[in-house]
N, C-alpha and C positions, 0 to 999 in steps of 0.2 A: 467488793461488790460493784462499784463503779467501773472498775477496770473490766469486769466481766460483762457488764452491760454495754460498755463501749465496743468491747469485742464482739458482741452479739449483733450490735447495730451495724458495725463495718461489715460484718459477714452478711448481713441481710441487704445492705447496700451492694456489696459486691455481687451477690447472687442476682440482685435486681438489674444491675449493669449488664451482666453476662446474658440475662434473660432478653434484655432490650436488644442486645446485639444479635442474638440468635433468632429474633423475631423477624428479620428481614428475609424475603419480602413479605408484605401482608396485603399487597394489592398489585394489580398489573403493572408491568414495566414497559415503557415506550423505548423502542430502539429507531432512532431517526437514520434513516438512509438518505444521504444527501444527493442521491442520483435517481434516475427514472426506474419505474418498476420494470423488471426484465433484464436490467443490466446485470453484469457478472457479480458486481458487488451486492446487487439486491438478492439475487438468487442465493448467494452465500449466506448473507445476513438472515435470510428467511430460514434457511436450513439449520443454522446454529441457533436461532431464536426458538424454533420448534424443538430443538434437541435439549436446550437447557430449561425449558418452561417445565418439564415434568419434574426434574430434581429440585427446582426452585418452589414448585407448588404454586406458582402463579404464571399467567400467560405473558409472554414476552411479545408485544404488539409492534408490528412494523409501521413506521410513519415515513413515507416517501416525501422528501422536500428537496426537490431538485432545483438547480439553477445556480449561476454564477460559479460554475465548476465546483460545486460542492459547498460554495460559501454560504448559502442561504440555510441550509441544514446545520452547517457548523455554527453559525451565529446563533441560530435557535437554541441549540444545546448549550452553548456558552452561557445563555442567559436564563437557563433553566435551573430550578432548586437543585443544590447538590446533596440530594437525599437518596440517590441510586435508583430513582423511578424514571429517569431520562438518561439515555445512553445515546451514543452516535457512533456510527461506523465512520472510521478514518481511513483514508488512503494517502499515498504520497501527494496525488494530484490535488487533494482537498486539504492537506495540512503543510507539508514541507514546501512544495512548490509555490503556492500563493504567498507564503512568507518571504519568499526570495524575490519573485518577478512581478507581483501585483501590487499596484498603488492602493487599491480599495480592499484592504483586509480589515474586517471589522471584529477581529478576534486575536487574541495573543495566545499561540499555541501552548506555551508553557506556563502562562499566568492563568488561563481560563479553562484549562483542561488538566485532568488527571488520567494518565494511561491506565487501562485495565489489563488488556492482554491483546496479542495479535492472534489472528485466526489463520491466515495463510499468506504465502508469498507468491507473487506473480512474476515468473521468470520473463525477462525482456531479451530479445534477440535482435541480431542484425542480420537482415535477409535480403536475398536478391531473387530474381525470377530464375527459373529452372535452366533457362538458356544463356544466363549471364556468363561472360568469360571469367568472372571472379569466382575462384575456388576457395580463397583464404582471405583474411583481412589484410594480409600482406600484399596481396595482389591489388586490392583496392587502394592501399597506400602507395603503391608503385605507380599506379595509374594517375592517382591525384597529383604525384609529384611530377610525373611526365607531362601531364596536361593540367596545370594549375587553374583552379576556379571553374572547372567544367563539370565535375561531378556533383550530384544532387541527391538530397534525402528529403523525406516528407517530414516537415516541421508540424506535427499534429497534436503534440502534447509537451508541457513545459519539461517534464522529466526527460522526454526523449531528446529535446534540444540541448539540455544540459549534458547528457550522455555524449551526444555526438560532438559537442564542443569540447568535451574532455579528450575524446578521440583525435580530433583536429589538433589540439594542444600538444599531446604527447607524441604525434607523428609529425608535427610540423607541416600540416596540410591544411586545405581550406575546402571541405566538402560543403557545398551551400545548401542551406535550408530553405525548402519552398513551403510557405505557409499553407496549411489546410485546416478546416474546421474540426477534423476528427480522423482518427486512425483509419477507419473504414475508406474514406475517400482517398487517403494517402496509398493505402493498399491497392486500391483500384488504379491509381496512377502508375504505381511501380509495374503492375501486371501489363498495363498499356505501354510500357517502354518509356515513359516520361519521367522516370526517377532512375538513379543509378543504383542506389541501396535504400534500404528503409529500416529504422528501429520500430519494433513493435512488440506487443505482448504475445506470449505463446498462445493463450486462449483465443485471442482475435484471429489469428492466422493459422491455427491448427488444421482446419479443413484444407486450406491451400498447400499446407506443407504435406499433409496426408495425400492429397489429390495430385501431388507431383507438379504443382504450378509455381512453387517457391522452394528455395534452398535456404537453410540457415548457415551462416558463416561463423557466428560466434554467440555465446551466452554472455550477457552483461553482468551476471551475478558472479559471486565468488566461487561457485562450484557448478559442475555440470547438472543438467536437469535430467531426471530419470526418464522423462518424456522423450528426450532426444539424447541419449548417452553418448552417441558418436560426436556430438557438436562440442568443440573445445570452448573454453572461456576466453575472454579477452586477456586475461592474466596469463593464461597458458600460451597465448600468441605473443607475449612480450610486452603487454601493457601493465605498467606497474600500478598497483592498488586501484585496479579498474573494477569497481564494483558498484553496479547500479541495480536496485531491485524495486519492484512494486510490492506493496504489502497491504493487507487488509487487517485492520485492527479495531478494537472498541475502545472508546474513551468516554469519560464521565466528567461532568462539570467540576471544576476545582473545588476542593473542599469536601468532597464526597468521603464518608467515613471509611477509614482503612478496612475495617471488617467487612464492610460491604464490597469494597473492591477485591478483597481477598476471596470472598465467597464467589464472586462472578469470574474471577480469574481461574478458580478451581473448576468450576462448571464448564467453562469455555475449553480449558484444556482436556477435560474428558470427553466433550463433544467432538472435538476434532480427531480423537482417537478412534471414534466410531466407524465401523467398516462402510456404512452407508454414506457417511460424510466424505471419507477418502474415495469412495467411488464417485461421488459427485465432483469432488475436486478434480479427479483424472479427467472427467468429461469437460471440465471447464478450464483445463490447463493451469490449475493451481497446484501449489505444493502445501501440504499440511504443515504449518509452522507456528509453534506457540511460543511466545516470548513473555515471561512474566511481566507484571506492572513496572518493576525495576528495570528490567532488560529492555522493555519497549520504550521507556522514557529516555534510557541510555542510547538507544539505537537512533530515536529521533534527533536527539542533540548531535549525534555524529554525522547523520545524514545532512542535517541543516548546515552545519559547518562546512562539510566536505563540499556540498552543492553550491553553497554560497561562494566558496573560493573559487569554484570553476566559472560561475556566473560573473563574477567580478572580473576574473582574468580574461573572459571572452567578451567583455563589454556588454553583456545583456542587461538592458535598462527595464526598470519597472514600467508595466503598462497598465 
């Protein structure tokens, strides 16, 4: 009898536990976007939030908290309750790069956050003006060797600087970075003939590529981008293990229950497969890419280690 009663009690407790897990979410979810409204990351986050709200049965509300290259929003998310009701959009610029080059990082990426899933990949390119004499990266390298310290690029983002320093290191050259506040300013300077080459995200310069004002010499990622299938990767052009990507993902505060992370991961994966999301991505210069929570965490650790090594070798100091 006692054994039967204990068995029944355990069954009730187990049922209650499952029911409690399945109850998520029971109220609106806040998705912090650590960038301004209208930015590519914001547009993407809003589309995904709207898409997953239906299956979740609760609205996913966007909260823009821009500033400090994403630091303000990331810090707010790190301090939130780990209950699945506060999430944050993470990018390489707001997670990996500050952990390497910033003195004032008020969060620990791996202690304060739990990865949920990625939403998209942002192809990065090395571009020149349409009239540039450079047709390949080899042309750039040859000129940099012929005229040391004369070629320039726009140093408009931490990831771009790290990627260009990797190029410099592998080729044994010194293309000089000229600091700019943002990629748009650097692109303008390139078009004005005041830069030799420039690293930039596909989405930012797509109009200039389509308008025949710029040409792409290489893709910084590990594979060619479907948007520009004729443009080879840096690896194809002889640069070993040269893979620098931007990505958009969603993170939760550390300690968020596993069943909550799994539910969100599943819904994000489904959303990214939707035709309307893929159409939006094509217009933004994004590639639909979903990494699971485990894969996302592994990718961030790998990126951090690799980028940290490049930064240290190049003597990039924290600022």
